[in-house]
C-alpha positions in Angstrom: 29.3 7.1 -148.2 31.2 10.6 -148.3 32.1 11.4 -144.4 31.1 15.3 -143.7 33.4 17.2 -141.7 32.2 20.0 -139.5 34.7 23.1 -140.0 32.6 26.3 -139.3 29.2 27.7 -138.2 27.1 29.3 -140.3 27.3 32.3 -138.1 31.3 32.2 -139.1 30.5 32.8 -142.7 28.0 35.8 -143.5 26.8 36.1 -147.1 29.0 37.2 -149.5 32.1 36.0 -147.5 35.0 33.5 -147.3 37.4 31.8 -145.6 40.4 29.0 -145.5 39.5 25.8 -143.3 41.0 22.6 -142.5 39.3 19.6 -143.8 41.5 16.1 -143.0 44.7 18.4 -143.3 43.7 19.8 -146.7 43.3 23.7 -146.6 39.2 24.6 -148.6 38.4 27.9 -149.4 35.4 27.8 -148.1 32.5 30.9 -149.5 28.9 32.0 -148.4 27.3 33.1 -152.2 24.1 34.4 -151.1 23.1 32.3 -148.0 24.7 28.8 -150.6 28.1 27.9 -149.3 30.3 26.6 -151.7 33.8 25.1 -151.5 37.0 25.3 -153.3 41.1 23.7 -153.3 42.7 26.4 -151.6 45.8 25.5 -154.0 46.4 27.6 -156.8 47.0 24.8 -160.0 49.2 27.8 -161.7 51.7 29.0 -158.6 50.8 25.6 -156.6 50.6 28.2 -153.7 47.2 29.1 -151.3 44.6 31.2 -153.4 43.1 32.6 -149.7 39.8 33.7 -149.2 40.6 37.3 -149.0 39.6 38.6 -152.6 35.8 37.4 -152.6 33.2 39.2 -154.9 30.1 38.0 -155.1 30.9 34.6 -156.9 34.8 34.8 -157.2 37.9 34.3 -155.5 41.1 35.8 -157.2 44.5 34.0 -156.2 47.1 37.1 -154.2 50.0 35.6 -156.3 48.8 35.6 -159.9 45.5 37.4 -160.4 43.7 33.8 -161.4 40.2 34.2 -160.7 38.2 31.3 -160.0 34.2 31.0 -160.1 33.1 28.8 -156.6 30.6 27.7 -157.4 31.9 25.0 -160.5 35.4 25.9 -159.6 36.7 27.0 -163.4 39.3 29.4 -164.2 38.0 32.6 -165.4 41.3 33.7 -166.9 41.9 30.1 -168.9 40.4 26.6 -168.7 43.9 25.8 -168.6 43.4 25.3 -164.8 40.9 24.9 -162.8 39.6 23.7 -158.8 38.7 21.4 -157.3 35.3 21.7 -156.0 34.1 19.7 -152.7 30.3 19.0 -151.5 29.2 21.4 -148.8 26.1 20.4 -146.4 24.6 22.8 -144.0 23.0 20.9 -140.9 22.0 22.4 -137.7 23.4 25.5 -137.8 27.1 24.0 -138.6 28.7 23.8 -142.0 30.3 20.4 -143.4 32.7 20.0 -146.1 33.6 16.6 -147.5 36.2 15.6 -149.4 34.7 12.9 -151.1 32.9 13.4 -154.6 
C-alpha cells in the first residue's frame, strides 16, 4: 500500500497555481488544475535541474532552464516524446493534500 505524505493544505495552492514541496527528501511539483491536484517530479529529464512551479499555465508547467513544457496530468513533454516526468498519486483528505512516491 502506498504511503501518502501530507505536503500542503488545499488553501495553500489555489486553482491555477503550483508550488514545489518535499516528499521524503524528493522535490515534487504540486499543481491545482481546476480543483484537482497533480504531482510531478521536479527534475527536468533534459537538464537534470529543477523544473519549478513558477511558469504554470492551466495544466502545463514550463522548465525555466530550457523551455521544455510538461503536462502535469500525465507527465508528457509537449515538445518531444523523448522526455517525460514521473507523476505521483495525490489525494485530498480533510482539506490536506497528500502525495505518495509509490505508484
